[in-house]
N, C-alpha and C positions, 0 to 999 in steps of 0.2 A: 722185578728187581729184588734181590735178596741182600739187604743191608745187614752187616754184622752188628752185634751188640757192642756198645762202647768199650766194655772190657776186652772183647775179642779184638777190636781194632787196635787198642793199646798193645795187646799181646802181639799182634801182627807186625806192628812197628818194631818191636824188639826182635822178633824172629827175622825180619827183613834186614835189620841192621847187622845181625850176626851173619847172615848169608853174604851180605856185602863185604864184611870184614874177612870172612873165610875165603871168598873169591879173590880179594885183593892180596891176601897172604900167598895164595897159590901162584900168583903172577908177579909178585914182588912190588906191589903197589901199596900205598897207605890208604886206609879207609877215608881219611879226610880229603883225599883227592876226588872223591865221588860224592856229588850232591844228589840226594834223593829229593825229587819233586813229587809229592803226593798229588795225584790227579783226582780231582773231586767232581768231575763232570757228571751230571745227571744225579748226583747225590745231594741231599739237603744241606743247607748251611751248617747244620749241627756237626757234620763230619769235619768241617774246617775248624770248628771250635775244639774238637777232639785232637786234631792234628796239631793245632796251636798249643794246646795243653801238653802235648807230647814233645814239644820243642821244635816243631816245624813251622816256621813263620813265613814260608814261601810255599804256595800251592799252585797247581796248574789247572787251567780251564780250557776247554776246546772251543767254546762259542762265546763271542764277546757279549751278547745280550745276557746270557746266563751269568757270566762273570760280573756284569754290571748289577744285575739283580741281587746277587749274593753279597756284593760289596755294600750295597745300600742296606740290605737286611742286617748285616753285621755291624755296620756303622751306627745303627740305632742304639746299641747298648754301650758304645764308646770304649770298648775294652781292647780293640784290635788295631790301634793306631800304627803299629809297626808291622802289620801283616802286608806281605807283598803278593800280589796276584799276577801270575805269569800266563800269558795267552800262548798256548801251544798249538792251536788249531788254525786252519785256513781262515783268512780274513778278506772279505770283499772290500775294495777300495773305498766304497761309499760309507763304510763304518770306521774308517781310520781315525775319525775325530774322537772316538771313545778312548783311544789309547792314552791320550794326553792326561786324562783325569783319573784313569782307573788301573792302568797296566804298568808294571815295573819292568818287565822284559817281554819281548815278542820273539817266538821261536819258529815262525813259519813264513818268513819273508821270501817271496819267490817272483816278484815282478817289480820293474822299475817304476811303473805307474803307481803302485802301492807305496813304494819307497818315497816317491816324491810327495805324496799326500801325507804320509806319516811325518816327513821332514817339515812340511809346512805347518801342521798342527802342533808339532813339538816346538817349533820356533815361536809360535804364538804363545805357547805355555811357558817358554823359557826353560825347556828341558832338553836333555840329550837322552834318547832311548837306546838301551842296549838291545841289539837284535841278533838273531841267528838266521842264516840263510838255509832254507829248506832245499834239500837235494833228493831227487827221486833215484836213489841208488839201485832200486830193483827194476826200474824201467817198466813198472806196471801202470797201465793206463788209469787204473782206479785210484792212484795216489797223486796228490799234489806234489809240487816241487820242481826245481829246475833239473834238466838232464845234467849228469855229471860233467859232460864236455863243455857246458856253458857256465859252470859255477865260478870259475876263476875270473872270467871276464866280467861276470856280474858283480863280484866283490870289488873289482877294480872300479866299475862304474859307481858303486855305492860310496866310494871314497869322496865323491863330489858333494855329498849331502852332509851338512854341518850339524844337524840335530838328530841324527841317528848314527849309531856306531856298531859296525859288525864285529861281534866278539866271538862268534862261533858258527858252527854248522849243525844242522839237524837232519835226521832222516828217520823213516819208518822202514824197517827191514821187510823183506819179502815174507808173505804169509805162507810159510813152508815148514814141514816137519823135518826137513833136512838141515841140520845144524850148519853144514858147510856153506849152503846157500845163504843162510842168515848171516853167517860170519863174513862172507864176502861183501855184503852190503855195508857192514860196519867198517870193514877194512878199507873199502873204497872211500868212505867218508874221512877216515883218519888220514889217508894218503892225500886227499884233497886239502884237508886242513894243513898238513905239513907243507904242501906246495904254496898255499895261500900265505902262510906265515913268512915266507921268504920276502914278500913285498909288504905284507900287512901284519906286523907282529902282534897286534891286538886280537887277531883271529886265533884264539887259543883253545876254545872250548868245543866239546862234542856232545850234543844232546842226542842220545840214542840209547835204545833199550827200554822195554816195557815189561809187563808182568811175566810174559812167557819167554823172554830172551835177554833179560838184563844182565845175566852172568856172562853170556857171550860178549855183550857190549862192553862190559867192564874189562874183560880179557883183551879187547881190541882198543882200549883207551878211553872209554866213555868218561866224561867229567860230570855229566848230568843224566840221570835215568828217570824216566817218567812212569810211575807205578800207581795204579788205581785199584783195580779189582782185587788184587792180592791183599790189599790192605783193608778195603772197605766192604767188599762183597761183590756179587755178580750183577751185571746189567743184562737186560733182556735185549741183546743186540746180536743179530745174525753175524756169523763168520768170526766171532771172537774166539780166541784160543780157549780150549776147555779146561786145561790143567794149569794151575798156577803154583802148585807145590809139588813138582814132579819128584817121585822117589826113585825112578828108574834111570835117571841120567846122571852120570858122573861128569862134572865139569871141573 
């Protein structure tokens, strides 16, 4: 792992905000329509403190146990009472109980069994949890999420749960250097969102786009982009995109 220095992280936040603004201007959107979720997975709690000091009071984590550990570490100094932790990664149903105490949003709902467990724990806590339905728009076996053809029926079924509320859809684009293949994944999610809204107006948000493809996602209507390595540094994970500040692509 190559974590950037604090001053570099702050600079990266500024650079990323400018790129988001520039992209929005090109497609006739307002920058405030796009929420940046800094993804702090596998980085120490200190990067959350830097993000918070930079004005980002919502951060994303992929693993629930890591999220819980960081929450407890940050809570000890008592300065982050309004920090929201968003779980953006796959969750096993036997860990659903953690969401009630630690998670402000969940972006990877993809099974009714999990939905039922979340609903039960949220009811016990007296909470309603905003959730995004994860859709596998690339049809890659390596990715979680519902097939696109099943997403609308799934959203219909989720309407029966009183303590979770579907407010959007989430996807991971295909791992490809072909921008049009990536774009099609995001376009598919937007089209599903538009169809879902006809019956469920609360399904308004699109969580899509990461360090290597967030500009395409914004062009296709993303309301939430999930960016980590571009801000904080590289992780030693195979198959990650190698370039986060491409100079050779005009979007």
